Residue frames as a rotation matrix with the C-alpha (Angstrom) as fourth column:
MET 1
0.574 0.819 0.000 0.00
0.819 -0.574 0.000 0.00
0.000 0.000 -1.000 0.00
LYS 2
0.407 -0.494 -0.768 2.86
0.202 -0.772 0.603 2.36
-0.891 -0.400 -0.214 0.81
VAL 3
-0.661 -0.679 0.319 4.39
0.424 0.012 0.905 1.83
-0.619 0.734 0.280 -2.64
ALA 4
-0.152 0.698 0.699 1.11
0.965 -0.048 0.258 2.62
0.213 0.714 -0.667 -4.37
THR 5
0.760 0.410 -0.505 0.71
0.560 -0.807 0.188 5.82
-0.331 -0.425 -0.842 -2.37
LEU 6
-0.025 -0.876 -0.481 4.25
0.122 -0.480 0.869 6.86
-0.992 -0.036 0.119 -3.23
ALA 7
-0.673 -0.201 0.712 3.71
0.683 0.201 0.702 6.11
-0.285 0.959 0.002 -6.92
THR 8
0.319 0.879 0.355 0.51
0.927 -0.367 0.075 8.16
0.196 0.305 -0.932 -6.99
ALA 9
0.673 -0.134 -0.728 2.20
0.305 -0.845 0.438 11.06
-0.674 -0.517 -0.528 -5.21
ARG 10
-0.431 -0.902 -0.040 5.08
0.254 -0.163 0.953 10.98
-0.866 0.401 0.299 -7.69
LYS 11
-0.422 0.344 0.839 2.73
0.906 0.131 0.402 10.90
0.029 0.930 -0.366 -10.66
ARG 12
0.673 0.739 -0.011 0.77
0.737 -0.670 0.094 13.91
0.062 -0.071 -0.996 -9.40
THR 13
0.413 -0.609 -0.677 3.93
0.183 -0.673 0.717 15.80
-0.892 -0.420 -0.167 -8.48
THR 14
-0.625 -0.641 0.445 5.35
0.523 0.079 0.849 15.20
-0.579 0.763 0.286 -11.96
LEU 15
0.004 0.743 0.670 2.10
0.975 -0.153 0.163 16.43
0.224 0.652 -0.725 -13.50
ILE 16
0.848 0.306 -0.433 2.16
0.448 -0.851 0.276 19.63
-0.284 -0.428 -0.858 -11.45
TYR 17
-0.016 -0.948 -0.319 5.86
0.252 -0.313 0.916 20.18
-0.968 -0.066 0.244 -12.17
ARG 18
-0.602 -0.185 0.777 5.26
0.777 0.089 0.623 19.95
-0.185 0.979 0.090 -15.92
MET 19
0.421 0.845 0.331 2.31
0.874 -0.475 0.100 22.33
0.242 0.247 -0.938 -15.68
VAL 20
0.802 -0.127 -0.584 4.35
0.251 -0.814 0.523 24.93
-0.542 -0.566 -0.621 -13.77
ILE 21
-0.133 -0.983 -0.126 7.72
0.167 -0.148 0.975 24.67
-0.977 0.109 0.184 -15.51
TRP 22
-0.862 -0.250 0.441 6.63
0.431 0.098 0.897 24.16
-0.268 0.963 0.023 -19.11
ILE 23
-0.580 0.720 -0.380 3.28
-0.552 -0.691 -0.467 25.96
-0.599 -0.061 0.799 -18.79
GLN 24
-0.887 0.319 -0.335 1.33
-0.064 0.634 0.771 22.99
0.458 0.705 -0.542 -20.04
ASP 25
-0.140 0.921 0.363 -2.39
-0.965 -0.210 0.159 22.59
0.222 -0.328 0.918 -19.57
TYR 26
-0.675 0.052 0.736 -3.81
-0.320 0.878 -0.355 19.54
-0.665 -0.475 -0.576 -17.88
VAL 27
-0.309 0.561 -0.768 -5.50
-0.888 0.119 0.444 17.33
0.340 0.819 0.462 -20.45
ASN 28
-0.338 0.311 0.888 -7.84
-0.474 0.759 -0.447 14.62
-0.813 -0.572 -0.109 -19.28
ASP 29
-0.854 -0.090 -0.513 -8.12
-0.511 0.328 0.794 12.04
0.097 0.940 -0.326 -22.06
GLY 30
0.115 0.993 0.036 -11.16
-0.967 0.103 0.235 10.43
0.229 -0.062 0.971 -20.49
GLN 31
0.208 0.090 0.974 -12.11
-0.634 0.771 0.064 6.98
-0.745 -0.630 0.218 -19.31
GLU 32
0.974 0.206 0.098 -12.04
-0.059 0.642 -0.765 5.39
-0.221 0.739 0.637 -22.77
ALA 33
0.492 -0.865 -0.105 -8.44
-0.500 -0.182 -0.846 6.41
0.713 0.469 -0.522 -23.37
TYR 34
-0.152 -0.521 0.840 -7.46
-0.984 0.164 -0.076 5.11
-0.098 -0.837 -0.538 -19.92
ASP 35
0.532 0.440 0.724 -9.24
-0.413 0.881 -0.232 1.80
-0.739 -0.175 0.650 -20.56
GLU 36
0.960 -0.211 -0.184 -7.48
-0.105 0.340 -0.935 1.38
0.260 0.917 0.304 -23.91
HIS 37
0.113 -0.967 0.227 -4.09
-0.767 -0.231 -0.599 2.14
0.632 -0.107 -0.768 -22.34
HIS 38
-0.046 -0.062 0.997 -4.81
-0.883 0.469 -0.012 -0.32
-0.467 -0.881 -0.077 -19.51
ARG 39
0.860 0.418 0.292 -5.88
-0.224 0.824 -0.520 -3.02
-0.458 0.382 0.803 -22.00
LYS 40
0.721 -0.648 -0.246 -2.67
-0.260 0.076 -0.963 -2.61
0.642 0.758 -0.113 -24.03
ARG 41
-0.127 -0.792 0.597 -0.51
-0.925 -0.122 -0.359 -2.65
0.357 -0.599 -0.717 -20.90
THR 42
0.248 0.306 0.919 -2.25
-0.697 0.715 -0.050 -5.79
-0.673 -0.628 0.390 -19.63
LEU 43
0.992 0.126 -0.021 -1.84
-0.100 0.662 -0.743 -7.56
-0.080 0.739 0.669 -22.97
ARG 44
0.356 -0.933 -0.054 1.87
-0.544 -0.159 -0.824 -6.67
0.760 0.323 -0.564 -23.04
TYR 45
-0.185 -0.375 0.908 2.24
-0.976 0.180 -0.124 -8.08
-0.117 -0.909 -0.400 -19.51
VAL 46
0.574 0.490 0.656 0.38
-0.426 0.863 -0.272 -11.31
-0.699 -0.123 0.704 -20.34
ASN 47
0.938 -0.246 -0.244 2.32
-0.149 0.349 -0.925 -11.81
0.313 0.904 0.291 -23.58
GLY 48
0.077 -0.967 0.244 5.62
-0.803 -0.205 -0.560 -11.28
0.591 -0.153 -0.792 -21.77
ASN 49
-0.109 -0.060 0.992 4.77
-0.849 0.525 -0.061 -13.85
-0.517 -0.849 -0.108 -19.13
ALA 50
0.839 0.468 0.278 3.54
-0.249 0.785 -0.568 -16.34
-0.484 0.407 0.774 -21.73
MET 51
0.697 -0.634 -0.335 6.77
-0.408 0.034 -0.912 -15.98
0.590 0.772 -0.235 -23.71
GLU 52
-0.119 -0.753 0.647 8.79
-0.991 0.047 -0.128 -16.85
0.066 -0.656 -0.752 -20.60
PHE 53
-0.050 0.195 0.979 7.06
-0.432 0.880 -0.197 -20.25
-0.901 -0.433 0.041 -20.60
GLY 54
-0.879 -0.431 0.205 7.36
-0.002 0.433 0.902 -20.72
-0.477 0.792 -0.381 -24.34
TYR 55
-0.083 0.927 0.365 3.77
0.832 0.266 -0.487 -19.86
-0.548 0.263 -0.794 -25.24
LEU 56
-0.979 -0.083 0.184 2.40
0.179 -0.779 0.601 -17.48
0.094 0.621 0.778 -27.84
VAL 57
-0.310 0.907 -0.285 -0.84
0.476 -0.111 -0.872 -15.62
-0.823 -0.406 -0.398 -27.13
LEU 58
-0.901 0.105 0.421 -2.97
0.372 -0.313 0.874 -14.79
0.224 0.944 0.243 -30.16
GLN 59
-0.689 0.707 -0.160 -5.96
-0.483 -0.612 -0.626 -12.49
-0.541 -0.355 0.763 -30.22
LYS 60
-0.414 0.645 0.643 -9.21
0.611 0.720 -0.329 -14.18
-0.675 0.257 -0.692 -31.10
ALA 61
-0.976 0.099 0.197 -10.67
0.113 -0.540 0.834 -12.97
0.189 0.836 0.516 -34.38
ALA 62
-0.530 0.846 -0.049 -14.09
-0.527 -0.374 -0.763 -11.39
-0.664 -0.379 0.644 -34.21
THR 63
-0.919 0.347 0.189 -16.71
0.386 0.683 0.621 -13.73
0.087 0.643 -0.761 -35.57
PRO 64
-0.471 0.802 0.368 -20.33
-0.269 -0.528 0.805 -12.82
0.840 0.281 0.465 -36.30
GLU 65
0.320 0.611 -0.724 -21.39
0.506 0.536 0.675 -14.87
0.801 -0.583 -0.137 -33.26
SER 66
-0.211 -0.504 -0.837 -19.10
0.977 -0.090 -0.193 -12.92
0.022 -0.859 0.512 -30.92
ILE 67
-0.933 -0.052 0.356 -20.34
0.100 -0.988 0.118 -9.48
0.346 0.145 0.927 -32.01
PRO 68
-0.585 0.767 -0.264 -23.31
0.503 0.088 -0.860 -8.40
-0.636 -0.636 -0.437 -29.88
THR 69
-0.570 0.506 0.647 -26.41
0.603 -0.277 0.748 -7.41
0.558 0.817 -0.147 -31.79
PRO 70
-0.933 0.260 0.248 -28.43
-0.353 -0.800 -0.486 -4.41
0.072 -0.541 0.838 -30.68
THR 71
-0.601 0.791 -0.115 -31.83
0.799 0.590 -0.120 -5.17
-0.027 -0.164 -0.986 -29.24
SER 72
-0.447 0.529 0.721 -34.86
0.110 -0.768 0.631 -3.04
0.888 0.361 0.286 -29.85
PRO 73
-0.948 0.151 0.279 -36.43
-0.312 -0.282 -0.907 -1.37
-0.058 -0.947 0.315 -26.82
GLY 74
-0.694 0.630 -0.349 -39.58
-0.212 0.285 0.935 -2.93
0.689 0.722 -0.064 -26.03
């Protein structure tokens, strides 16, 4: 828990430092951008661990059955 608190404090301090020194505005990319970044980071982590054991992780191709269909309100 202490490491997570320290990491968060460092991240916020770095953000404030950049805003003050380089006169940059704070830009919030939103939840979707964060989710995409988290997904990519997680996939990189999983692929790295799989490679250590000699496995290759492939992304499943989207098939018509796996794509959700919209339902009409009713």
